[in-house]
C-alpha positions as CSV (number, residue, x, y, z in Angstrom):
1,M,15.6,-21.3,2.2
2,I,12.6,-20.1,3.9
3,K,12.8,-23.0,5.9
4,F,16.0,-23.4,6.8
5,C,15.8,-19.3,7.8
6,K,13.1,-20.5,10.2
7,Q,15.1,-23.0,11.6
8,I,18.6,-20.6,12.3
9,A,15.8,-17.9,14.0
10,I,14.6,-21.0,16.2
11,F,18.1,-21.6,17.4
12,L,19.3,-18.2,18.1
13,S,16.2,-17.4,19.8
14,L,16.8,-20.5,22.3
15,V,20.7,-19.5,22.3
16,F,20.2,-16.1,23.5
17,S,16.8,-16.5,25.8
18,T,18.6,-18.9,27.7
19,K,21.1,-17.6,30.2
20,A,24.4,-20.1,31.0
21,Y,24.9,-20.7,34.6
22,S,27.0,-22.8,37.7
23,Q,26.0,-25.7,39.6
24,L,28.1,-25.3,42.6
25,A,28.0,-27.9,45.3
26,L,28.6,-25.8,48.3
27,E,30.2,-27.0,51.8
28,T,27.3,-25.9,54.7
29,P,27.9,-27.9,57.7
30,G,24.6,-29.5,59.2
31,V,22.3,-28.7,55.2
32,E,23.2,-29.6,51.9
33,S,23.2,-26.8,49.9
34,V,23.7,-26.2,45.9
35,L,23.6,-22.9,44.4
36,Y,22.5,-21.8,40.7
37,V,24.6,-19.1,39.8
38,S,24.9,-17.0,36.2
39,T,27.2,-14.6,35.0
40,Q,25.7,-11.8,35.5
41,K,26.2,-8.9,38.6
42,N,24.3,-8.3,41.2
43,Q,22.2,-11.0,41.1
44,P,18.8,-11.4,43.5
45,L,19.1,-14.5,45.7
46,I,16.6,-17.1,45.9
47,V,16.3,-19.5,48.9
48,G,14.2,-22.8,48.2
49,L,13.1,-25.0,51.0
50,G,11.3,-27.8,50.3
51,G,8.9,-29.8,53.2
52,S,8.9,-33.0,55.0
53,E,9.3,-35.0,52.6
54,G,12.9,-34.4,52.7
55,G,16.1,-34.6,51.1
56,N,16.8,-31.4,48.9
57,A,13.7,-30.8,46.6
58,W,14.7,-27.9,44.7
59,A,18.2,-29.6,43.8
60,S,15.7,-32.2,42.1
61,D,14.7,-33.1,38.7
62,Y,11.2,-32.6,39.8
63,W,11.7,-28.9,40.5
64,K,14.4,-28.0,37.6
65,K,12.0,-26.3,35.3
66,T,10.2,-23.9,37.7
67,R,14.6,-23.4,39.3
68,D,15.2,-22.6,35.2
69,R,12.4,-20.3,35.5
70,F,14.5,-18.1,38.1
71,L,17.7,-18.4,36.7
72,E,15.9,-16.7,33.4
73,K,14.3,-14.0,35.1
74,G,17.7,-12.7,36.6
75,Y,17.8,-14.3,40.4
76,A,20.4,-17.1,41.4
77,F,19.0,-19.9,43.4
78,L,20.0,-21.5,46.8
79,A,18.1,-25.1,46.9
80,I,18.9,-26.2,50.3
81,G,18.1,-29.7,51.9
82,Y,18.2,-29.3,55.3
83,F,17.0,-33.1,56.5
84,G,17.1,-36.2,54.8
85,C,19.8,-35.7,52.8
86,K,23.5,-35.9,52.7
87,G,25.1,-33.9,55.5
88,A,22.3,-33.1,57.3
89,P,20.0,-34.8,59.8
90,D,17.9,-38.0,59.0
91,T,14.8,-36.7,60.8
92,L,12.7,-33.7,60.7
93,N,13.6,-33.2,64.2
94,K,15.6,-30.6,66.1
95,I,16.8,-28.7,63.0
96,A,19.2,-26.0,63.7
97,I,17.6,-22.9,61.7
98,E,21.3,-21.3,62.6
99,Q,23.2,-23.9,60.4
100,V,20.5,-22.9,57.4
101,Y,21.2,-19.8,57.9
102,Q,24.8,-20.2,57.6
103,A,24.5,-22.1,54.1
104,I,22.8,-18.4,53.3
105,E,25.7,-16.8,54.5
106,I,28.3,-18.8,52.7
107,A,25.7,-18.6,49.1
108,T,26.1,-14.5,50.0
109,K,30.2,-15.0,49.3
110,N,29.3,-15.3,45.7
111,A,30.6,-11.9,44.8
112,L,28.2,-12.4,41.8
113,I,25.3,-12.2,44.4
114,N,23.5,-9.1,45.8
115,K,23.4,-9.6,49.7
116,N,21.2,-7.1,49.9
117,K,18.0,-9.2,48.2
118,I,18.0,-12.3,49.8
119,A,14.4,-14.3,48.9
120,I,13.1,-17.1,50.9
121,I,10.3,-19.4,49.6
122,G,9.4,-22.6,51.8
123,G,6.2,-25.1,51.5
124,S,4.5,-27.0,54.2
125,R,7.3,-27.5,56.8
126,G,9.9,-25.6,54.6
127,A,7.0,-22.6,54.8
128,D,7.6,-22.9,59.0
129,L,11.4,-22.4,58.1
130,A,11.3,-19.6,56.3
131,L,9.1,-18.0,58.0
132,L,11.5,-18.0,61.3
133,L,14.3,-17.6,59.6
134,G,13.0,-14.1,58.4
135,S,11.9,-13.6,61.7
136,Y,15.7,-14.1,63.2
137,Y,17.7,-13.1,60.7
138,S,16.7,-9.5,59.7
139,N,18.8,-9.5,56.4
140,I,15.7,-11.9,55.0
141,S,14.5,-9.4,52.7
142,C,11.2,-11.6,51.5
143,V,9.2,-14.6,52.5
144,V,6.9,-16.6,50.7
145,S,5.1,-19.3,52.5
146,I,3.2,-21.5,50.7
147,V,1.0,-23.6,53.2
148,G,3.0,-22.6,55.9
149,S,1.8,-22.6,59.7
150,N,1.7,-19.9,62.0
151,A,3.0,-22.1,65.3
152,V,6.1,-24.3,65.5
153,F,5.1,-27.8,66.0
154,P,6.6,-31.2,67.4
155,G,9.5,-33.0,65.4
156,H,8.8,-35.8,63.1
157,T,9.6,-38.5,66.0
158,N,7.6,-41.8,67.7
159,H,6.1,-39.7,70.4
160,F,6.2,-35.8,69.1
161,S,8.3,-34.7,72.4
162,S,10.9,-32.5,70.5
163,S,10.5,-29.3,68.7
164,C,11.2,-29.4,64.9
165,W,13.0,-26.3,65.2
166,T,16.3,-25.3,67.4
167,F,17.9,-22.2,67.9
168,E,21.5,-21.6,69.7
169,N,20.9,-25.0,70.9
170,Q,17.7,-24.5,72.3
171,E,14.6,-26.1,71.3
172,L,11.9,-23.7,69.7
173,P,8.5,-23.4,72.2
174,F,6.6,-25.5,70.2
175,V,2.5,-26.6,70.1
176,P,2.0,-30.4,71.7
177,V,0.1,-32.9,71.1
178,N,-2.6,-33.0,73.2
179,D,-5.6,-35.9,74.2
180,A,-8.2,-34.3,71.6
181,S,-5.9,-34.6,68.4
182,I,-4.9,-38.1,69.4
183,P,-7.8,-40.2,67.8
184,F,-7.0,-38.1,64.5
185,L,-3.6,-38.9,64.7
186,M,-4.8,-42.7,64.6
187,K,-6.8,-42.6,62.0
188,R,-4.1,-40.1,60.2
189,D,-6.2,-37.5,60.0
190,L,-3.4,-34.8,60.1
191,R,-5.8,-31.7,59.3
192,G,-8.0,-32.9,62.5
193,A,-5.0,-33.2,64.5
194,F,-3.5,-29.9,63.8
195,T,-6.7,-28.1,64.2
196,A,-7.2,-30.0,67.7
197,M,-3.9,-29.1,68.7
198,L,-4.8,-25.6,68.0
199,T,-7.1,-25.6,70.3
200,D,-4.6,-25.3,72.8
201,T,-4.4,-21.4,72.5
202,T,-1.8,-21.3,75.4
203,A,0.4,-23.2,73.5
204,V,0.2,-21.5,70.3
205,N,0.8,-18.0,71.7
206,I,3.9,-19.2,73.6
207,A,4.9,-21.1,70.2
208,A,3.9,-18.8,67.5
209,I,5.6,-17.6,64.9
210,K,7.0,-14.0,65.3
211,V,5.9,-13.1,61.7
212,E,5.9,-9.3,62.6
213,Q,9.8,-9.2,63.2
214,I,10.4,-10.3,59.0
215,N,12.3,-7.3,57.5
216,G,10.5,-7.2,53.9
217,P,7.0,-8.4,52.1
218,V,5.7,-11.9,52.9
219,L,3.4,-13.6,50.4
220,F,0.9,-16.5,51.8
221,L,-0.1,-19.2,50.1
222,S,-3.1,-21.2,51.2
223,A,-5.4,-24.1,50.1
224,T,-8.9,-24.0,51.1
225,K,-9.4,-27.7,50.7
226,D,-5.9,-28.9,52.5
227,E,-5.5,-32.1,53.8
228,V,-2.6,-31.8,55.6
229,C,-3.2,-28.8,57.7
230,P,-6.0,-26.0,57.8
231,S,-3.3,-23.4,55.8
232,T,-5.8,-20.9,55.5
233,P,-6.5,-20.1,58.8
234,M,-3.3,-20.5,59.4
235,A,-2.1,-18.3,57.1
236,D,-5.1,-15.5,58.5
237,N,-4.1,-15.7,61.9
238,M,-0.3,-14.5,60.3
239,V,-2.6,-12.0,58.8
240,N,-3.9,-10.6,61.6
241,R,-0.9,-10.8,63.7
242,L,0.9,-8.8,61.6
243,K,-2.2,-6.0,61.3
244,N,-2.2,-5.9,65.0
245,K,1.7,-5.3,65.3
246,N,1.4,-2.5,62.5
247,F,4.1,-4.9,60.2
248,K,5.6,-1.8,58.3
249,Y,6.1,-4.0,54.7
250,Y,3.0,-5.4,52.0
251,Y,1.7,-8.5,52.8
252,E,-0.6,-10.7,51.3
253,H,-2.6,-13.8,51.6
254,K,-3.7,-15.7,48.5
255,S,-6.1,-18.8,49.1
256,F,-6.4,-21.4,46.4
257,E,-9.0,-24.0,45.5
258,G,-7.6,-27.5,46.4
259,G,-5.7,-29.3,48.7
260,H,-2.0,-29.4,50.3
261,T,0.0,-29.1,46.7
262,A,-2.7,-27.2,44.8
263,P,-0.6,-23.9,45.7
264,L,3.1,-25.2,44.1
265,Q,1.0,-24.6,40.9
266,Q,1.0,-21.0,41.0
267,F,4.3,-20.1,40.3
268,D,3.0,-17.1,38.2
269,Y,1.3,-15.1,40.7
270,I,5.0,-16.2,42.9
271,F,6.7,-14.6,40.2
272,S,4.5,-11.3,39.7
273,F,4.9,-10.9,43.5
274,L,8.3,-10.9,43.6
275,E,8.8,-8.5,40.9
276,K,6.8,-5.7,42.3
277,Y,7.8,-6.2,46.1
278,F,11.1,-7.6,46.2
279,I,13.0,-6.7,43.6
280,K,11.4,-2.8,44.0
281,K,11.3,-3.3,47.5
282,E,13.0,0.1,48.1
283,D,9.7,1.8,46.9
284,Y,8.1,0.3,50.2
């Protein structure tokens, strides 16, 4: 009898701790979008952007456990694939950021979503996109950049001659591949190549992401031994830019020991940040 009662208790705890949600494929030109939303009202929206791996990473089984944690905490979740998936470009090159934003706007038409509470979480190239979206659109109220860049870089083509991103049919200025970076590229040393490209300070200043235009708190996560890009110095650069521009919202840079993917194991830190500075943004 005692064993039976324990089984019933476990069953009931599972039932009442798991909130039912709907999975909706949205019609969003140029990108693939999947919205996960529960039945409760006024849900803050988390937008998830993957990196240079392509596809719609946050809609995958790999990220289901983390995605479900957002849902259990009362967030709606929008997974966006901006290249390498259905309806999106094949290559990470000249991606129209306004099309990504349009997908966010379409998601916020859902009556259960609080359109005044939108946070974007991006990793690697997706972090660059998250920062750009926040800098271009004032209703983005929080950005989490995981191993992101402080400037725009070339698209992933054979000649690196075009920008990763466009806005209103114009390529965003980007840091070009310079002579110093070519030896690193030839031996597939990506961090070395990015470091060499960043020595072109004139180009970096022109291509810099205007993080000071973000209308809400910003969290930068970086990796101390990042083998892909110098993510810790890049995050430091953005923090200094915010300081120099007298950014009025809370911002923080947290670096983690390890390689490029190390911060992806730190979602407890992200959840804590969102709870303190995004959900209670009106207090800051």
